[in-house]
N, C-alpha and C positions, 0 to 999 in steps of 0.2 A: 623775698617774702617779708612783709612788714609785720612786726609784732611788738606790742608794748605792754608793760606792766606798770601800774601806778600804785604805789604802796603808801598809804598814810599811816604813820605810826602814832605812838603816844595815845593809844586808846581809841583810835578811829578806824574806820572801815578799810579793809583791804579790797582794792579794786583791780580788775584785770580786763584787758580788752585786746581785740585782734583787728586792727585797722578799721574798726567800726565803733559804735557807741560803747561806752564803758559798761561793764557788766559787774554787778555786785556778786561776790563769792559767798556772801552770807556768813563770813567768819566772825562778824561783830555786828551788834545792833546799835553801836554808837554812831553819831552823825558823821557824814562825810566831810572832808575838808573842802572839796570842790575847787581846788586851786589850779587844775590843769584841764583845759578845754580842748577836746580833740575834733569836735565837729564844727561846722560853720555856724556863725551866730544868727540872731542876737544872743548875747550871753547874760546870765544873771549870776552874780557872786552871792552864794548862800553858804555861810560858814559860821562856826564858833570863833570868837575872838577873845584875846586876853585883854579885855578893856571893860571899864565900868559902864553900866547901862546909862542911857541918856543920849541927848543930841551930840553929834560929832561932825567934824569936817572930814571930807573924803576926797582924796586925789588919786588919780591913776597916772603914773609917770612911765613913759617909754624908756626901757632900759638903755637904749643906745644914746640917751641924752643925760644920763646920770652924772657924767663928769663935766657937763656944760655949765657955764656960769648961770644960765637960766634953763633948767631942765624942761623938757616938753611934757606938759600936762595934757593928756588926751581926754580927761574927764574930771570935772569938779562937781561935787554934790554935797548937799546937807543931808545927813542920814541920821538914823536913830539906832543905837545899840539896844536891843530888846532886854527885858529884865533877866532872861536866861543867857545873856551874853551872846546871842545870835545876831548876825548881821545879814541883811539882804539888800543888794544894790543891783539895779538894772544897768548893765554895762553897754548894752547895745552891740553893734557889730565892731569887731576889732581886727586889725591886721595880724597875720601870724607873727609871733614873737613873744617876748617876755616883758612884763610890766611890774613896776613896784607900786604896791598899795601903800598909801600914807593915810592912816586914820588918826585924827587929831595930830598932835605934834610928836607923839612918842611911839606909836605902834606902826611898824613897817614890815611888810613881807612881800614875796614875789609870787606872781601867778604866771601861767604860761598859756598860750593860745596856739594850737595847731603847730607844734614844734617841727613836725615833718615837712612843713611848708616854709620854714624859715629859709630865706635866701641869703647866701653868702658865697657868691660865685668864686671859683678858683681864679687867682690872678697871678699864676706862675709866669715868670719872665720867659721870653721867647727861647732862651738858651737853658732853661731849667733842666731839661732832660740831658742835654749835653754836659752841663756842669756836674750833675750827679753821676753820669756814666764815667766821666773822667775821674771824679773823686773815688768811685768804687774800683776803678781799674788800678789807681794808685794803691788803694787798700789791698787789693788782691796780690800785690807784689811784696807785701810784708809777710814774712814767714810766720805761721802760727806756731809759736814755740811756748806752749803753756808750762808753767811751773806749778805743780800741785803740792801743797803742804798739808798733811793730815792734821785734823783737829781732834785729838783723842777724846776730849770731854764732850764732844757732840757726835761721837761715833759709837757703834755697838756691833753686835754680831749680825744685825740686819742690814745696815747701811753704814758707809763711811763718808764722813764729811771732810771737805778740803777747802782751804783757801786756794784760789787759783789766780794767777796773773800772767799776762802775756804782752808783748810789745804791741802798741796800738798806733793808730794813724798820727802822723806828725811828731813822732818821738815820744808820745805819752805812753802810759800803762793803763790797761783796764783788766777786768776780771770779775771776781766775786766769790761767792760761796756755792759750792756744788756738793750735792748729797747723792751718792751712787750706791745702788744695791750691791751687796756682796755676792749674791748667788749668781752663777753663770746664766747667760741668756741675754736677750735683747729687751730693752725697756723703753716705754714712752718717755718723752721729755716735756717737762713743764718749766717754762722760762718766766721768771717774775722780774720785771723791771721796777727799780726803786723810784720813789718820789724825790723831789728836789730837797737835797740835804737830809734825807731820811736816815735814821740810824739802822745799822745792820742788825738783822735777827738771824737765828740759826734754826734750821728745820729739826723737828723731832725725828731722829733716825728710824724710829719704829713706826711712825705714823703712816707713811705711804711706801710700804716695802716693795711695791711693784712699779716704782716710778723714779726716774732721775729728775731731781729738782735743782734748778740753777737760779740763784739770786744774783742779779747782775749789778755790778758796780762800774759805772762809767768813770772816765778820768776824773780824778780829784774828788770823787764822791764815794760814799759807801765805805769799803774797807780802806780806801786810799785817802779819805778825808782827814786832814790834819788842821782842824780849826777853821778852815775856810767855810764861809756860809753864803757866798755870793758868786754866782757863775754867769748869771743871765746877761751881764753887760761886758763880759770878757771878749776882747777882740772885735768890738763892734765896728771898727773902721772899714772892714771889708768882708766880703763873703768868704774869702780864703782863710781869714784869721778868726772868724766868729767861733765862739766856744762850741756851738751846737753842730758845726760841721764835723768836728772830731767826735762829739758825743754820738751823733747819728751813725758815724762809722763804728763806734763802739757797740751800738745796738746791733748792727749787722754782724760784727765780729763775734758777738755773743752767740748768735745762731751758728756761725761757723764752728766755734769751739764746741758747743753742745753736740753738733752733728759729728764732730770728729771723735767723740768718745766711743771706745770699742763696744760698749754695751748699749749705745743709743740706737733706737729704732727710728730712723729719720723719716719714716712715713707717719709717725705719730708725734708731732711736735706742736705745742700750743704756746701762747704767750698771754700774759696778763699783767696789769699794774695799775696804780692809782696816780692821778695828778701828772707830774712829769713822767712817771712810769706808764700812765695811760697814753701819753703822747708817744713814748718810746714803743709801746705795744703796737700802736698803729704803724709806726715807722718800720717795725720788724716785719710786718706783713707786706708792707709796700716794697721793701727792699729784698725780700727773700720768700719765694713761693713755697719753701719747705714748711713754713708756718701754716698749719691746717685750720686753725680757728683762733680767734682772739677775744679777750674779755677786758677791754679798757674801761676805766672808771674815772670820772671827773677829769677828762683829759686836758692837759696844759698845751700851750703853744698853738692855739688855733685862732686864726684871724686877728693878727696883731693890731691892725688898724681899728677894727671895731672893739677889740679888747680895751684899747685906750679910751674909748667913749663910755665904757661901762664901769670900770673899777680903776683905782690908782695903780696898784701893784699888779704885774711887774713892769708894764710898759712905761709908766711915768718914771719909774726908777731908771729905766734905760734912757728915757728922754733926758733926764738930769745928767746922766753920764755923758751922753752925746753933747749936750749943751756945754758941759765943762771943757770939752776938747774942741769946740767949734764945729762939730759935725751937724749939718742941717738935718732936721727931723725927717724931711721928705726923702733925703738920701738914705737915712737909717731905715725908714719903712720900706723903701725900695729894696734894700739889701735883705731885709727880713723875709721877703717873699720867697727866697730860696729855702727858708727853714720853717715856713708856715705849714703845719700838718695838713690843713685843708687842701694844699696843693699836691700832697702825696696821696690823698684819699682816693682819687680815681684809679690808682694802681692796685688797690686792695680788692681782692676777689674771693677771699675766704669768708666763711660765716663769722658774724660779728655780734657780740652781745655787749652793749654799752650801758653803764649806769651813770646817773647824774643826780645831784642834789639841787632841788629847785631854789633853795636859798643860798647857793654857793657864792660867797663873796670873793673867792680867789680865782676860780676857773668858771666864770658865770655860764649858765646854760646856753646862751647864744653862741659862745665860742665852742662849746661841745658840739652843737648841731651844725656849726660851720664845717666841721669834719664829717659828722655822721651823714648829713644830707648830700655830700659829694662822693660817698663811697662808690667804688666800682662794682660792688656786689649788691644784689637785691635781697640776699639772705642775711637779713639784719633785724635786730630787735633791740629794745632798750628798757631799762628799769628806771623809774622815777621814784625817789623818796621825797615827797613834797616838803617835809619838815627838815630835811637834812641840808646842812651847809656843805663844807668841803670834806668833812670827815667820813666819807663813804666807807673807808676801811673799818670803821667801828660798827657798821650796820650788819648785824647778823644775817639779815635777809639777803644781802648782796653776797656774802660769803657762801650761803647755801645755794643761791641761784647760779652764781658763777661756777661753783663746783659741779652742779648738775648739768650745766650747759657744756662744760669742757669734757665731762666724763666720757661721752661716746667717741670723742676724738682721741682719748688717751687709752681707754681700757676696752677690752672685748665685752660684748653683751653675754651675760650668763643666763641661759634658758634651760629649765629643767622640768622634771615631773616627779611626783612622789605619791604613791598609793599609801594612804595613812592607815588603812583598815579601820572599819567602823569601831567606835569606842565601846559598843555594847556587846561585841561578839565574843570576847574572851574573858568575861568577868570571873569565870570559875578557874581560870588558869593562875597557878601560883607564880609563874614566871612572866606572863605576857598580858596581864590584866591592865586596864587603862591607867590605873593609879601608878603603876610602875612605868608604863610606856610613855605617858605624857611628858615627863621631864626629859626622857631620852629623845623624843621627837623634837622638842624645843631645842635641845643642844645640837641635834642633827641639822636643823634648819640654820642655826647660827653658824655652824661649821661650813655648810655648803654655800651660804651667802649668795643665793640665787637672785638675780635681778627680776626675772619673770619665772614663775613656777606654777605648773599645773598640779592640782591636787585631786586625788580620787578617794572615794569612800570617806566622806566627811559629813557628819551629822549636823543638825541645826545648832546644837550647843557649841560644837567646835567651830562652826562657821563664825561665831562671835568671839569665842575665847582664844582661838589660835592667833588671829591677828593682834588681839589685845595683849596677849602674853608676850608675843614676839616684840611688839612695840615697847613694852616695859623693859625689854632686854636690849633695846637699841636697834632692832631691825623692824622698821615700820613699813607695813604693806597696806595698800588698798586691795579690794577683793571683789570678785563676782562669783556667784554660785548658781548652779543649775541642777534641779532635780528632775530627771526624765520621767519620773512616775507621776508628775503633776502637770496638768495642762498649762498652768501659768509658770511652770519651771521653778516654783518655790516649794521647798520641802526638806525632809530629813535625810534623804538618800541621795546626796548630791556629789557632783564633782565641780571643781572651780578653778579659778586662776588668782594668784597673788602677784602683785607687782609693786616694786619699791615706789612709795609715794613721793620721795624726793627726786626721783628720776623721771617718772611717767605720770601722765594723766589719761583718763579714759576719753577717747575721741569718738563721740557718737554713741549710739545704743548697741548693746550686745544683741546677738541673734542666736536662738537655739533651734534645734531640729531633732528629728528622730530618724533612726535607721529603718525607715518604712516607706511605703509608696502610697501617698505622697509624704515627703519628709516633714511637712508641717502639721501632720496629724499623728497624735500619740497612739501607738499600737505596741502590743507585746511582740518582741522580735528576737528573742534569745531563749530557745528551748533547750533545757538540760535534762534529758530523761533520767539519767543516773541519780539526779537529785530531786526528781519529780518537781522541777521548778521551771517557771517561764518568766523571764526578766524583760524589762523594757529598757532599751539602750538608745542613746542619742549623743549629741555633742552640742557645743556652742562655739561661737567665734566673736571676736571683738577687735577693735583697733586701739592701739596705744600711741601716744605722742610724747616724745621726750622734750627736754628743755630747748633743744636746738630745732624744734619743729619737725624732726624726723618722725615718720609714722611706721608702725609695725602691725602686721596682721597676725593674730594668734588664734589657733583652734585647739580645743581640748576635748578629749573623749574618754569614756570608760566603755570599751568595745565589747561585743558579745563573746561569751564563752563558747558558744556553738560556732565552730570555725567555718562550717559550710554556710550558715546564715550570714556570718560576718563577710565571707567572700562574696556572697550574692549581693550584698548591699554596700560593699566597700567603696564603690564608685560615688556614692552619695557624698562622701567627704570632699572629694575633688569638685563635685558639682556645687557644693555649698561654698567652697573657696572661690570658685569662679564667680558665683553670684555676689558674694559679699566683699570680694577683693578685686573689683574690676580694674583698679589702677595698677595692679601687679606690684603692690607693696611687698617688702621683705616679709616672708611668710614662714610661720613656725606651726607645726602640728605635733602636739605632745599628748601623752596619756598612757593608761594601762590598756594595751591592745589585746590582752588575753590570747595572744598568738605569737609564735616565734618567727624567726626570719624565713624558715623553710615553708611556712604555710602560704596557701594561695592568696589569702587576703593581704599578706605583706607584699607580695609581688604587685598587687593592684596599687598599693600605696606608693611603692617605689617607682611605679610608672609615671607618677606625677611629682612626688617629692624625693629628695635625697635623704639617706639615712646617715645621721651625724656620726654614729659609731663607725661606719664603714669609710667615712670620708677623712678621718684623721689618721696619721701614721701610727700613733702609739696610744690607744685608749688606756686609761688608768682604771685599776680595779678589776674585779671579776667580770666575765662577759655576761653571765646570767644576772637577772635583776630580781627574780622571785626567789626568796630564801626559805619559804615554808617553815619558818621558825627553827630551821635546823642546818641550813647550808651557809657557811660563811663565805664560800666561793662557789656560787651556783654555776652550773655548766651552761653551754650555749643554748641548749634547748629551753632553758628557763629565762632567756632574754625576751621578756614580753612587754617591757616598758620602753617606749621609743621616743626619740626626738628627731622628727623629720623637719626638713627645711626646703625652701625654694626661693629663687629670686636672684636677679643679677646683682653681683656685688656682695652676696652673702657667703662668707667663707668660714667654716668651722676650723678652729685651731687647736682645740683640746676637747676631750671627752672623759668624763669620770663617772664610774659607778662607785659610790661611797659606801663601803661595807663596814664602816666603823660601828661598833656595837654599844658603846657608852654604858657598859655594865650589863647589857642585855639587848635583845633586838628591839629597835624602835617600832618596827612594823614587820609584816611578812614580805614586804618589798623593800629593796634598797632605793634610796634616792639616786637619780641619774641626772647629769647636767652636761651641757656642752657650752664652750666659749666660742663666740662668733665675732668676727670683724664684719661690720656692715658698711659698705661704701655707698654713699648717696651721690 
């Protein structure tokens, strides 16, 4: 699956696209940069420039000629910078690739054209696979004998941080910094490969309590660096002695070490890194299928031959070293093919999210796409920051995007439901009025930290205030609400869905329905004679998409109190799931069902979905979910809030009914949630 995001910073519009025309998100009214073209030409460059108004010379130079004595100019023109510093130039049709704009003698920047179509074919030597098979076989004979030394100043009661070292290929030493949770259990592993000569940093032991984090130092770098600043030209006389033969072995050995940890869950291992670390990230997935997803940034070491045509460092530095010892450059380039990351790319079959800076002078975009366009997986996407050079690690947007992309490969999906009770129903209560309950509810949401949460009994004021107040406390949700008493679904007596906006986006339009025949016509369908009441019940469903382009189907309801009427119409829910989820996406059905497990309507639901409470070995909290303002541990007959699920690869691993009171009951229902691993 192809997906790309193009971000223009410094006060310009955020753009997003999915293998088609770019689409504005509407986050800014400022002008677009227009520096990356994804469709076929002809093209027009229309942008703001940092240049004085008036006549100007304009040249467009092919990036692959920038190191030539006479660069290839594909377009020359006399242009005019407008009084508002805008520039518009007809570029005509251009071949896929990257180009340098030269405006007058002083203003230069890069643009890109159809980067997905940039061609940089693999040129692996005939014995490439045999060479690496032999190398890895030699590596496998080296005993993994790690020495871990605790670092007290970077440890606490949550996680302990260690320096780690172990014997590496060729008699070297590699290792790094590993931070391991103290609590018993199995944990996902996040492996971070460091950039070329980068300084070591230490993880906050409290920041990710549910994850093992490993910052890898390859030989003579990171924690082993002792004043050295140059590794790229070490051992260039042969493939056997070149520095990156050993360094790539260190990359593989880092995965071996992480997987050997007693607390490591080897089914949940990811890798990421910038620059040299981006190259190592690709190598980790190429050499070890235990890496389930990768997020490389501005990757180094791609297409050495073209690299030398675009920028001076590092290839020309290596050329100078080769010249000084009489090594012919063609022999050097031939040797480097064994260590060109693009030649490893076809081996990579896990999901990939790559970021690059369009203005990168160190690892230019052409070299990034020499790797990306040769990947063995079609499950890939990229982020472009047009104004960024090589320092992608400083871009907050990439930090956020990377974390959201890797999240489903590291952590379970937490799906829940919470009947909030309408805010106007208990105003005369001295203990449970809305003024007292609202802060309890907010604290309850923060504690439960649900990724996706159905909510029932939410009025129009709370539909606005609840997401806003949670966002102010660091828990940001997008939302959708449905009022079954209104033909258009908009009103004051609603149930809804909240989803973390940094993890998910709405994919398509929601659909609502009623528990009636036909289900798209609103009818009263819940008669409660004891209360002399007749209610209107229904539900809605929608599809969410995460940053890895995984899609999830979610249905929410507040079901009838009349259990006979509920049972008579219960099959409508499954009918709606089949109608709106024809692809068979992972499916979740949550809400207040106003019925317990023994009721006939529940049997209908279980004939189509599975009950998360019954699927996990040790549910946490009380069995009952309706507390009636008086039961801190409701009995089984009061389990009326359910989390149902279905779909191949959907596995619940934990279930919780959170009966924390926060000084009083937040609602007359307790929130319930389940943690799921979803395999795609």
